[in-house]
C-alpha positions in Angstrom: 98.4 100.0 75.1 98.0 100.6 71.4 97.8 104.4 72.0 101.0 104.4 74.1 104.0 105.9 72.3 107.5 105.1 73.3 110.1 107.4 71.9 113.6 108.8 72.6 113.6 111.6 75.2 114.1 115.2 74.0 115.5 118.1 76.1 112.1 119.7 76.2 110.8 116.6 78.1 112.9 117.6 81.1 110.2 119.3 83.1 107.8 116.3 82.9 110.7 114.0 83.8 111.6 116.3 86.6 108.0 116.3 87.9 107.8 112.5 87.8 111.1 111.9 89.6 110.3 114.6 92.2 107.2 112.8 93.1 109.1 109.5 93.6 111.8 111.4 95.7 109.1 112.9 97.9 106.9 109.8 98.2 108.9 106.6 97.6 111.9 104.5 98.4 112.7 103.4 94.9 115.2 106.2 94.8 117.4 107.0 97.7 117.6 110.7 96.6 116.1 113.0 99.1 116.3 116.2 96.9 115.1 116.0 93.3 117.2 117.5 90.5 115.8 120.5 88.8 114.5 120.5 85.2 117.7 122.1 83.8 119.7 119.1 85.3 117.4 116.7 83.6 117.8 118.5 80.2 121.6 118.2 80.6 121.2 114.5 81.4 119.0 113.9 78.4 121.6 115.7 76.2 124.5 113.7 77.8 122.7 110.4 77.1 122.2 111.4 73.4 125.9 112.2 73.1 126.9 108.9 74.7 124.4 107.0 72.5 122.7 105.6 75.6 118.9 105.1 75.6 116.6 107.5 77.4 113.0 106.7 76.5 109.7 108.4 77.1 106.3 106.8 77.4 103.5 109.1 76.4 99.8 109.0 75.5 98.0 111.9 74.0 101.1 114.1 74.4 101.2 113.4 78.1 104.3 111.9 79.5 103.5 108.9 81.7 106.9 107.6 82.4 110.5 107.4 81.4 113.4 104.9 81.5 117.0 105.1 80.7 120.1 102.9 80.7 123.6 104.1 81.5 127.0 102.5 82.1 126.8 100.6 85.4 130.2 102.0 86.5 132.8 104.3 84.9 135.6 101.7 85.0 136.5 100.4 81.5 135.8 96.8 82.5 132.1 97.6 82.9 131.7 99.2 79.5 129.2 96.5 78.3 127.2 96.6 81.5 124.4 99.2 82.1 122.1 100.0 84.9 118.5 100.8 84.2 116.2 103.4 85.8 112.4 103.5 85.3 109.9 105.8 86.8 106.2 106.1 86.1 104.0 109.2 86.7 102.0 108.7 89.9 98.6 108.8 88.1 99.8 106.2 85.6 101.1 103.6 88.1 99.5 100.3 87.8 98.5 101.1 84.2 101.1 98.7 82.6 103.3 101.6 81.4 106.3 99.9 82.9 105.5 96.7 81.1 105.7 98.5 77.8 108.6 100.8 78.7 111.1 98.3 80.2 111.1 95.8 77.2 111.7 98.8 74.9 114.6 99.9 77.0 116.1 96.4 77.0 115.9 96.4 73.2 117.5 99.9 73.0 120.2 99.0 75.4 121.1 95.9 73.5 121.1 97.9 70.2 123.6 100.4 71.6 126.0 97.6 72.6 125.2 96.8 76.2 125.4 93.1 77.1 124.2 93.0 80.7 121.6 95.2 82.5 121.6 95.7 86.2 118.5 96.9 88.1 118.9 98.4 91.5 115.6 98.5 93.4 116.0 101.0 96.3 114.0 99.8 99.3 113.4 96.5 97.5 110.3 98.2 96.0 108.0 95.3 95.3 106.6 96.8 92.0 110.1 97.3 90.6 111.2 93.8 91.6 108.1 92.3 90.0 108.4 94.3 86.8 112.0 93.4 86.4 111.3 89.7 87.2 108.6 89.7 84.5 111.1 91.0 82.0 113.6 88.3 82.6 115.8 89.8 85.4 117.1 87.4 88.0 117.8 88.2 91.6 121.5 89.0 92.0 121.7 90.1 95.6 120.5 92.2 98.4 122.4 94.8 100.3 120.9 95.0 103.8 120.3 98.2 105.8 122.2 100.5 103.3 119.7 103.3 103.0 117.8 105.6 105.3 114.7 107.4 104.1 111.4 108.5 105.8 112.8 107.3 109.2 113.2 103.7 107.8 116.3 101.6 107.2 116.2 100.2 103.7 117.7 97.4 101.7 118.7 97.5 98.0 117.8 94.6 95.7 120.1 93.9 92.8 118.7 92.1 89.7 120.5 91.3 86.5 119.5 90.5 82.9 121.7 89.1 80.2 121.0 91.1 77.1 122.7 88.6 74.9 120.0 85.9 75.6 116.8 85.5 73.6 113.8 87.6 74.7 111.6 84.7 76.1 110.6 86.9 79.0 109.5 89.9 76.9 
């Protein structure tokens, strides 16, 4: 992984982020979206995160974007200000290549640095790879919402996991 670079997202990363997410929308249950946002919307989101001071990270190798992750406030209500929700998506050709294992710990550190104290993972469809990655990075099972999503003719659960960002990084 020495040649993997993790860096803040730039607006010109929007098309690659769009392409990665569109693949997951069309092929997976990790997101319950059924229509992928266009690149312009991703550029606006990246810019919004920069203004908010929230982390939006890119994993790249040899100038090829292999994945991205970001953390945003879990809910807009003021009481949730120190709690974020993470999102992490890996390019289809890079899945299984340990990109997530490098990207998620970097996101945890960045979220902590910007003042978040708790991180929530919401694994649509209870995606086994997402649950395993988050578990490896110190997240604990916080709950399961049963039969809350419908995609590809299936009824899906959502798994909630949580990590205290104020604790030591034994899991990382």
